[in-house]
PDB file as gemmi writes it, atoms N, CA and C in Angstrom:
CRYST1    1.000    1.000    1.000  90.00  90.00  90.00 P 1                      
ATOM      1  N   UNK A   1      27.280  22.606 -46.150  1.00  0.00           N  
ATOM      2  CA  UNK A   1      28.572  23.242 -46.389  1.00  0.00           C  
ATOM      3  C   UNK A   1      28.402  24.736 -46.146  1.00  0.00           C  
ATOM      4  N   UNK A   2      29.208  25.301 -45.281  1.00  0.00           N  
ATOM      5  CA  UNK A   2      29.052  26.733 -45.063  1.00  0.00           C  
ATOM      6  C   UNK A   2      29.838  27.521 -46.107  1.00  0.00           C  
ATOM      7  N   UNK A   3      29.534  28.793 -46.193  1.00  0.00           N  
ATOM      8  CA  UNK A   3      30.081  29.656 -47.238  1.00  0.00           C  
ATOM      9  C   UNK A   3      31.618  29.670 -47.251  1.00  0.00           C  
ATOM     10  N   UNK A   4      32.267  29.558 -46.108  1.00  0.00           N  
ATOM     11  CA  UNK A   4      33.724  29.588 -46.038  1.00  0.00           C  
ATOM     12  C   UNK A   4      34.350  28.379 -46.730  1.00  0.00           C  
ATOM     13  N   UNK A   5      33.599  27.266 -46.834  1.00  0.00           N  
ATOM     14  CA  UNK A   5      34.125  26.056 -47.466  1.00  0.00           C  
ATOM     15  C   UNK A   5      33.993  26.078 -48.984  1.00  0.00           C  
ATOM     16  N   UNK A   6      33.317  27.044 -49.514  1.00  0.00           N  
ATOM     17  CA  UNK A   6      33.053  27.076 -50.949  1.00  0.00           C  
ATOM     18  C   UNK A   6      34.190  27.736 -51.699  1.00  0.00           C  
ATOM     19  N   UNK A   7      34.861  26.948 -52.533  1.00  0.00           N  
ATOM     20  CA  UNK A   7      35.985  27.479 -53.274  1.00  0.00           C  
ATOM     21  C   UNK A   7      35.809  27.316 -54.764  1.00  0.00           C  
ATOM     22  N   UNK A   8      36.916  27.066 -55.431  1.00  0.00           N  
ATOM     23  CA  UNK A   8      36.934  26.968 -56.885  1.00  0.00           C  
ATOM     24  C   UNK A   8      36.771  25.531 -57.370  1.00  0.00           C  
ATOM     25  N   UNK A   9      36.674  24.574 -56.443  1.00  0.00           N  
ATOM     26  CA  UNK A   9      36.586  23.175 -56.880  1.00  0.00           C  
ATOM     27  C   UNK A   9      35.314  22.514 -56.374  1.00  0.00           C  
ATOM     28  N   UNK A  10      34.966  21.448 -57.072  1.00  0.00           N  
ATOM     29  CA  UNK A  10      33.825  20.641 -56.689  1.00  0.00           C  
ATOM     30  C   UNK A  10      34.181  19.193 -56.999  1.00  0.00           C  
ATOM     31  N   UNK A  11      33.848  18.280 -56.086  1.00  0.00           N  
ATOM     32  CA  UNK A  11      34.166  16.873 -56.290  1.00  0.00           C  
ATOM     33  C   UNK A  11      32.948  16.151 -56.850  1.00  0.00           C  
ATOM     34  N   UNK A  12      33.140  15.449 -57.954  1.00  0.00           N  
ATOM     35  CA  UNK A  12      32.088  14.673 -58.586  1.00  0.00           C  
ATOM     36  C   UNK A  12      32.414  13.197 -58.348  1.00  0.00           C  
ATOM     37  N   UNK A  13      31.503  12.467 -57.690  1.00  0.00           N  
ATOM     38  CA  UNK A  13      31.677  11.042 -57.419  1.00  0.00           C  
ATOM     39  C   UNK A  13      30.674  10.278 -58.279  1.00  0.00           C  
ATOM     40  N   UNK A  14      31.102   9.143 -58.816  1.00  0.00           N  
ATOM     41  CA  UNK A  14      30.208   8.411 -59.706  1.00  0.00           C  
ATOM     42  C   UNK A  14      30.595   6.940 -59.765  1.00  0.00           C  
ATOM     43  N   UNK A  15      29.664   6.146 -60.298  1.00  0.00           N  
ATOM     44  CA  UNK A  15      29.870   4.715 -60.491  1.00  0.00           C  
ATOM     45  C   UNK A  15      29.607   4.410 -61.963  1.00  0.00           C  
ATOM     46  N   UNK A  16      30.371   3.469 -62.522  1.00  0.00           N  
ATOM     47  CA  UNK A  16      30.192   3.072 -63.920  1.00  0.00           C  
ATOM     48  C   UNK A  16      29.717   1.619 -63.930  1.00  0.00           C  
ATOM     49  N   UNK A  17      28.569   1.396 -64.581  1.00  0.00           N  
ATOM     50  CA  UNK A  17      27.945   0.073 -64.637  1.00  0.00           C  
ATOM     51  C   UNK A  17      27.914  -0.466 -66.063  1.00  0.00           C  
ATOM     52  N   UNK A  18      27.651  -1.756 -66.181  1.00  0.00           N  
ATOM     53  CA  UNK A  18      27.446  -2.380 -67.483  1.00  0.00           C  
ATOM     54  C   UNK A  18      26.220  -1.738 -68.140  1.00  0.00           C  
ATOM     55  N   UNK A  19      26.084  -1.873 -69.461  1.00  0.00           N  
ATOM     56  CA  UNK A  19      24.962  -1.241 -70.162  1.00  0.00           C  
ATOM     57  C   UNK A  19      23.601  -1.674 -69.620  1.00  0.00           C  
ATOM     58  N   UNK A  20      22.613  -0.794 -69.737  1.00  0.00           N  
ATOM     59  CA  UNK A  20      21.247  -1.132 -69.339  1.00  0.00           C  
ATOM     60  C   UNK A  20      20.812  -2.424 -70.021  1.00  0.00           C  
ATOM     61  N   UNK A  21      20.112  -3.245 -69.289  1.00  0.00           N  
ATOM     62  CA  UNK A  21      19.601  -4.495 -69.821  1.00  0.00           C  
ATOM     63  C   UNK A  21      20.549  -5.673 -69.656  1.00  0.00           C  
ATOM     64  N   UNK A  22      21.802  -5.398 -69.308  1.00  0.00           N  
ATOM     65  CA  UNK A  22      22.764  -6.474 -69.086  1.00  0.00           C  
ATOM     66  C   UNK A  22      22.442  -7.168 -67.765  1.00  0.00           C  
ATOM     67  N   UNK A  23      22.382  -8.492 -67.796  1.00  0.00           N  
ATOM     68  CA  UNK A  23      22.113  -9.256 -66.582  1.00  0.00           C  
ATOM     69  C   UNK A  23      23.231 -10.252 -66.366  1.00  0.00           C  
ATOM     70  N   UNK A  24      23.816 -10.375 -65.233  1.00  0.00           N  
ATOM     71  CA  UNK A  24      23.580  -9.483 -64.099  1.00  0.00           C  
ATOM     72  C   UNK A  24      24.234  -8.123 -64.357  1.00  0.00           C  
ATOM     73  N   UNK A  25      23.700  -7.112 -63.710  1.00  0.00           N  
ATOM     74  CA  UNK A  25      24.269  -5.771 -63.827  1.00  0.00           C  
ATOM     75  C   UNK A  25      25.603  -5.761 -63.072  1.00  0.00           C  
ATOM     76  N   UNK A  26      26.622  -5.237 -63.711  1.00  0.00           N  
ATOM     77  CA  UNK A  26      27.970  -5.256 -63.131  1.00  0.00           C  
ATOM     78  C   UNK A  26      28.453  -3.832 -62.903  1.00  0.00           C  
ATOM     79  N   UNK A  27      28.931  -3.578 -61.683  1.00  0.00           N  
ATOM     80  CA  UNK A  27      29.565  -2.288 -61.409  1.00  0.00           C  
ATOM     81  C   UNK A  27      31.037  -2.434 -61.751  1.00  0.00           C  
ATOM     82  N   UNK A  28      31.508  -1.637 -62.715  1.00  0.00           N  
ATOM     83  CA  UNK A  28      32.901  -1.721 -63.143  1.00  0.00           C  
ATOM     84  C   UNK A  28      33.833  -0.893 -62.270  1.00  0.00           C  
ATOM     85  N   UNK A  29      33.380   0.264 -61.829  1.00  0.00           N  
ATOM     86  CA  UNK A  29      34.266   1.116 -61.036  1.00  0.00           C  
ATOM     87  C   UNK A  29      33.494   2.146 -60.238  1.00  0.00           C  
ATOM     88  N   UNK A  30      34.131   2.623 -59.187  1.00  0.00           N  
ATOM     89  CA  UNK A  30      33.675   3.779 -58.416  1.00  0.00           C  
ATOM     90  C   UNK A  30      34.791   4.797 -58.568  1.00  0.00           C  
ATOM     91  N   UNK A  31      34.429   6.038 -58.863  1.00  0.00           N  
ATOM     92  CA  UNK A  31      35.466   7.040 -59.123  1.00  0.00           C  
ATOM     93  C   UNK A  31      35.074   8.393 -58.554  1.00  0.00           C  
ATOM     94  N   UNK A  32      36.061   9.253 -58.495  1.00  0.00           N  
ATOM     95  CA  UNK A  32      35.869  10.612 -58.019  1.00  0.00           C  
ATOM     96  C   UNK A  32      36.746  11.525 -58.873  1.00  0.00           C  
ATOM     97  N   UNK A  33      36.174  12.629 -59.325  1.00  0.00           N  
ATOM     98  CA  UNK A  33      36.909  13.606 -60.122  1.00  0.00           C  
ATOM     99  C   UNK A  33      36.741  14.967 -59.477  1.00  0.00           C  
ATOM    100  N   UNK A  34      37.836  15.689 -59.302  1.00  0.00           N  
ATOM    101  CA  UNK A  34      37.764  17.045 -58.774  1.00  0.00           C  
ATOM    102  C   UNK A  34      37.829  18.021 -59.944  1.00  0.00           C  
ATOM    103  N   UNK A  35      36.781  18.826 -60.083  1.00  0.00           N  
ATOM    104  CA  UNK A  35      36.736  19.845 -61.128  1.00  0.00           C  
ATOM    105  C   UNK A  35      37.112  21.182 -60.502  1.00  0.00           C  
ATOM    106  N   UNK A  36      37.971  21.923 -61.172  1.00  0.00           N  
ATOM    107  CA  UNK A  36      38.369  23.244 -60.709  1.00  0.00           C  
ATOM    108  C   UNK A  36      37.996  24.252 -61.782  1.00  0.00           C  
ATOM    109  N   UNK A  37      37.213  25.238 -61.409  1.00  0.00           N  
ATOM    110  CA  UNK A  37      36.833  26.294 -62.335  1.00  0.00           C  
ATOM    111  C   UNK A  37      37.977  27.290 -62.442  1.00  0.00           C  
ATOM    112  N   UNK A  38      38.315  27.672 -63.674  1.00  0.00           N  
ATOM    113  CA  UNK A  38      39.396  28.632 -63.886  1.00  0.00           C  
ATOM    114  C   UNK A  38      38.950  29.723 -64.840  1.00  0.00           C  
ATOM    115  N   UNK A  39      39.571  30.867 -64.707  1.00  0.00           N  
ATOM    116  CA  UNK A  39      39.360  31.973 -65.627  1.00  0.00           C  
ATOM    117  C   UNK A  39      40.154  31.658 -66.898  1.00  0.00           C  
ATOM    118  N   UNK A  40      39.495  31.598 -68.050  1.00  0.00           N  
ATOM    119  CA  UNK A  40      40.160  31.228 -69.296  1.00  0.00           C  
ATOM    120  C   UNK A  40      41.272  32.201 -69.671  1.00  0.00           C  
ATOM    121  N   UNK A  41      41.113  33.460 -69.331  1.00  0.00           N  
ATOM    122  CA  UNK A  41      42.108  34.464 -69.706  1.00  0.00           C  
ATOM    123  C   UNK A  41      43.357  34.404 -68.839  1.00  0.00           C  
ATOM    124  N   UNK A  42      43.183  34.121 -67.554  1.00  0.00           N  
ATOM    125  CA  UNK A  42      44.328  34.174 -66.633  1.00  0.00           C  
ATOM    126  C   UNK A  42      44.815  32.798 -66.189  1.00  0.00           C  
ATOM    127  N   UNK A  43      43.944  31.791 -66.327  1.00  0.00           N  
ATOM    128  CA  UNK A  43      44.298  30.459 -65.848  1.00  0.00           C  
ATOM    129  C   UNK A  43      44.217  30.315 -64.342  1.00  0.00           C  
ATOM    130  N   UNK A  44      43.731  31.335 -63.664  1.00  0.00           N  
ATOM    131  CA  UNK A  44      43.629  31.317 -62.201  1.00  0.00           C  
ATOM    132  C   UNK A  44      42.285  30.739 -61.769  1.00  0.00           C  
ATOM    133  N   UNK A  45      42.267  30.059 -60.620  1.00  0.00           N  
ATOM    134  CA  UNK A  45      40.994  29.511 -60.110  1.00  0.00           C  
ATOM    135  C   UNK A  45      39.966  30.611 -59.849  1.00  0.00           C  
ATOM    136  N   UNK A  46      38.709  30.262 -60.075  1.00  0.00           N  
ATOM    137  CA  UNK A  46      37.585  31.175 -59.856  1.00  0.00           C  
ATOM    138  C   UNK A  46      36.580  30.464 -58.967  1.00  0.00           C  
ATOM    139  N   UNK A  47      36.087  31.146 -57.950  1.00  0.00           N  
ATOM    140  CA  UNK A  47      35.085  30.538 -57.058  1.00  0.00           C  
ATOM    141  C   UNK A  47      33.858  30.107 -57.855  1.00  0.00           C  
ATOM    142  N   UNK A  48      33.316  28.964 -57.481  1.00  0.00           N  
ATOM    143  CA  UNK A  48      32.091  28.466 -58.104  1.00  0.00           C  
ATOM    144  C   UNK A  48      30.933  29.284 -57.558  1.00  0.00           C  
ATOM    145  N   UNK A  49      30.101  29.764 -58.454  1.00  0.00           N  
ATOM    146  CA  UNK A  49      28.986  30.625 -58.051  1.00  0.00           C  
ATOM    147  C   UNK A  49      27.932  29.830 -57.277  1.00  0.00           C  
ATOM    148  N   UNK A  50      27.181  30.533 -56.452  1.00  0.00           N  
ATOM    149  CA  UNK A  50      26.076  29.899 -55.726  1.00  0.00           C  
ATOM    150  C   UNK A  50      25.069  29.322 -56.712  1.00  0.00           C  
ATOM    151  N   UNK A  51      24.865  30.002 -57.844  1.00  0.00           N  
ATOM    152  CA  UNK A  51      23.918  29.526 -58.859  1.00  0.00           C  
ATOM    153  C   UNK A  51      24.346  28.159 -59.403  1.00  0.00           C  
ATOM    154  N   UNK A  52      25.622  28.013 -59.718  1.00  0.00           N  
ATOM    155  CA  UNK A  52      26.104  26.730 -60.237  1.00  0.00           C  
ATOM    156  C   UNK A  52      26.001  25.644 -59.168  1.00  0.00           C  
ATOM    157  N   UNK A  53      26.339  25.965 -57.929  1.00  0.00           N  
ATOM    158  CA  UNK A  53      26.210  24.983 -56.844  1.00  0.00           C  
ATOM    159  C   UNK A  53      24.753  24.546 -56.678  1.00  0.00           C  
ATOM    160  N   UNK A  54      23.820  25.486 -56.825  1.00  0.00           N  
ATOM    161  CA  UNK A  54      22.395  25.145 -56.725  1.00  0.00           C  
ATOM    162  C   UNK A  54      21.979  24.200 -57.843  1.00  0.00           C  
ATOM    163  N   UNK A  55      22.570  24.344 -59.016  1.00  0.00           N  
ATOM    164  CA  UNK A  55      22.248  23.445 -60.133  1.00  0.00           C  
ATOM    165  C   UNK A  55      22.716  22.013 -59.845  1.00  0.00           C  
ATOM    166  N   UNK A  56      23.807  21.882 -59.101  1.00  0.00           N  
ATOM    167  CA  UNK A  56      24.307  20.556 -58.729  1.00  0.00           C  
ATOM    168  C   UNK A  56      23.523  19.967 -57.553  1.00  0.00           C  
ATOM    169  N   UNK A  57      22.824  20.780 -56.789  1.00  0.00           N  
ATOM    170  CA  UNK A  57      22.161  20.351 -55.553  1.00  0.00           C  
ATOM    171  C   UNK A  57      21.293  19.101 -55.695  1.00  0.00           C  
ATOM    172  N   UNK A  58      20.503  18.932 -56.759  1.00  0.00           N  
ATOM    173  CA  UNK A  58      19.670  17.728 -56.852  1.00  0.00           C  
ATOM    174  C   UNK A  58      20.470  16.429 -56.939  1.00  0.00           C  
ATOM    175  N   UNK A  59      21.736  16.536 -57.256  1.00  0.00           N  
ATOM    176  CA  UNK A  59      22.566  15.352 -57.436  1.00  0.00           C  
ATOM    177  C   UNK A  59      23.513  15.092 -56.263  1.00  0.00           C  
ATOM    178  N   UNK A  60      23.462  15.934 -55.254  1.00  0.00           N  
ATOM    179  CA  UNK A  60      24.389  15.822 -54.134  1.00  0.00           C  
ATOM    180  C   UNK A  60      23.984  14.672 -53.216  1.00  0.00           C  
ATOM    181  N   UNK A  61      24.937  13.795 -52.969  1.00  0.00           N  
ATOM    182  CA  UNK A  61      24.773  12.677 -52.041  1.00  0.00           C  
ATOM    183  C   UNK A  61      26.035  12.597 -51.202  1.00  0.00           C  
ATOM    184  N   UNK A  62      26.147  11.571 -50.380  1.00  0.00           N  
ATOM    185  CA  UNK A  62      27.355  11.373 -49.583  1.00  0.00           C  
ATOM    186  C   UNK A  62      28.521  11.084 -50.533  1.00  0.00           C  
ATOM    187  N   UNK A  63      29.703  11.626 -50.237  1.00  0.00           N  
ATOM    188  CA  UNK A  63      30.863  11.366 -51.100  1.00  0.00           C  
ATOM    189  C   UNK A  63      31.303   9.908 -51.042  1.00  0.00           C  
ATOM    190  N   UNK A  64      31.948   9.466 -52.101  1.00  0.00           N  
ATOM    191  CA  UNK A  64      32.500   8.116 -52.156  1.00  0.00           C  
ATOM    192  C   UNK A  64      33.644   8.031 -51.149  1.00  0.00           C  
ATOM    193  N   UNK A  65      33.690   6.920 -50.403  1.00  0.00           N  
ATOM    194  CA  UNK A  65      34.780   6.698 -49.449  1.00  0.00           C  
ATOM    195  C   UNK A  65      35.654   5.593 -50.031  1.00  0.00           C  
ATOM    196  N   UNK A  66      36.922   5.919 -50.248  1.00  0.00           N  
ATOM    197  CA  UNK A  66      37.868   4.956 -50.797  1.00  0.00           C  
ATOM    198  C   UNK A  66      38.660   4.312 -49.667  1.00  0.00           C  
ATOM    199  N   UNK A  67      39.011   3.039 -49.836  1.00  0.00           N  
ATOM    200  CA  UNK A  67      39.771   2.317 -48.812  1.00  0.00           C  
ATOM    201  C   UNK A  67      41.154   2.930 -48.632  1.00  0.00           C  
ATOM    202  N   UNK A  68      41.804   3.262 -49.738  1.00  0.00           N  
ATOM    203  CA  UNK A  68      43.134   3.859 -49.684  1.00  0.00           C  
ATOM    204  C   UNK A  68      43.135   5.117 -50.533  1.00  0.00           C  
ATOM    205  N   UNK A  69      43.500   6.212 -49.945  1.00  0.00           N  
ATOM    206  CA  UNK A  69      43.568   7.466 -50.690  1.00  0.00           C  
ATOM    207  C   UNK A  69      44.732   8.260 -50.137  1.00  0.00           C  
ATOM    208  N   UNK A  70      45.665   8.580 -51.005  1.00  0.00           N  
ATOM    209  CA  UNK A  70      46.897   9.173 -50.586  1.00  0.00           C  
ATOM    210  C   UNK A  70      46.857  10.592 -50.281  1.00  0.00           C  
TER     211      UNK A  70                                                      
END                                                                             
């Protein structure tokens, strides 16, 4: 992702499974949540810092692809 693409939001994609030890293991859902950083005083979006993006880096994978997304 180049610097121009970096804004105030970050997309978190995840899967929810049955509890550990459950057999067979069942995937209940695949989801995506967009987080937007805001200034608490003004309510306006704030760019996500490079430091925070680096903290997320170990968890970055390909985004979830949904069959239908409006």
